[in-house]
C-alpha positions in Angstrom: -11.2 1.9 22.3 -9.5 3.0 19.1 -6.3 4.9 19.7 -6.0 7.7 17.2 -2.3 8.0 17.6 -1.7 4.3 16.7 -1.5 3.0 13.2 -0.9 -0.4 11.6 1.2 -0.9 8.6 2.3 -3.8 6.4 5.7 -3.8 4.8 7.1 -6.2 2.2 10.9 -6.0 1.8 12.5 -7.1 -1.4 16.1 -7.9 -2.1 18.7 -10.1 -0.4 16.7 -10.2 2.9 16.5 -13.9 3.8 19.3 -15.7 5.6 20.8 -12.4 6.7 19.2 -12.1 10.2 16.6 -9.7 8.8 13.8 -11.1 10.9 15.8 -11.1 14.1 17.0 -7.5 13.4 13.5 -6.3 12.6 12.2 -7.8 15.8 15.0 -6.1 17.8 14.4 -2.7 16.1 10.6 -3.0 16.5 10.8 -3.8 20.2 13.3 -0.9 20.7 10.7 1.4 19.1 7.9 0.1 21.2 6.0 -1.5 18.3 4.0 -4.7 18.2 3.4 -7.1 15.4 5.2 -9.9 13.5 7.8 -10.5 10.8 8.1 -13.6 8.5 9.9 -14.9 5.5 7.8 -15.4 2.4 8.2 -18.2 -0.2 9.0 -15.5 -2.9 12.1 -14.5 -1.1 10.7 -11.3 0.5 10.2 -10.5 4.1 6.7 -9.5 5.2 5.9 -7.7 8.4 3.0 -6.0 10.1 3.6 -3.5 12.9 1.5 -1.3 14.9 2.2 1.6 17.2 2.7 5.3 17.0 3.2 6.9 13.6 6.7 8.2 14.3 8.0 4.8 15.4 6.4 3.2 12.3 8.2 5.7 10.1 11.4 5.0 11.9 11.0 1.3 11.3 10.3 2.0 7.6 13.5 4.0 7.4 15.4 1.2 9.0 13.8 -1.4 6.7 15.3 0.4 3.7 18.7 -0.5 5.1 18.2 -3.6 7.2 21.0 -5.5 8.9 24.6 -5.4 7.5 24.4 -8.4 5.2 21.0 -7.4 3.7 20.7 -5.8 0.3 17.4 -4.1 0.3 16.0 -3.3 -3.2 12.6 -1.9 -2.3 10.2 -1.6 0.6 6.4 -1.6 -0.1 4.4 -0.1 2.7 0.6 -0.2 3.0 -1.3 1.4 5.8 -3.9 -1.1 7.2 -7.3 -0.4 8.6 -7.8 -0.8 12.3 -5.5 -2.3 14.9 -4.9 -6.0 15.5 -3.9 -5.6 19.1 -0.7 -7.6 18.7 1.1 -8.6 21.9 4.9 -8.2 21.5 6.7 -8.5 18.2 7.2 -12.1 17.0 9.2 -13.8 14.3 7.2 -16.3 12.3 8.7 -19.0 10.2 
């Protein structure tokens, strides 16, 4: 059953976002907000994540991603709303 209040977004975070605990901090924030999904480092130096949950929590995660953890220097955050839900269980760090 499709939950109308739930959305899935993909975010790509640019800047100094690898080696600064960005993935761990994202995971912590997402779990705190009740979101599911994953976060991973990309070969191009960005961090990519997909998250699903209620719209307000996703917007809060997006706001947080513009800042990130203390050592991060976020230059930009690209956000794309995805079609459908993946049904993620938990919020995982990948590579």
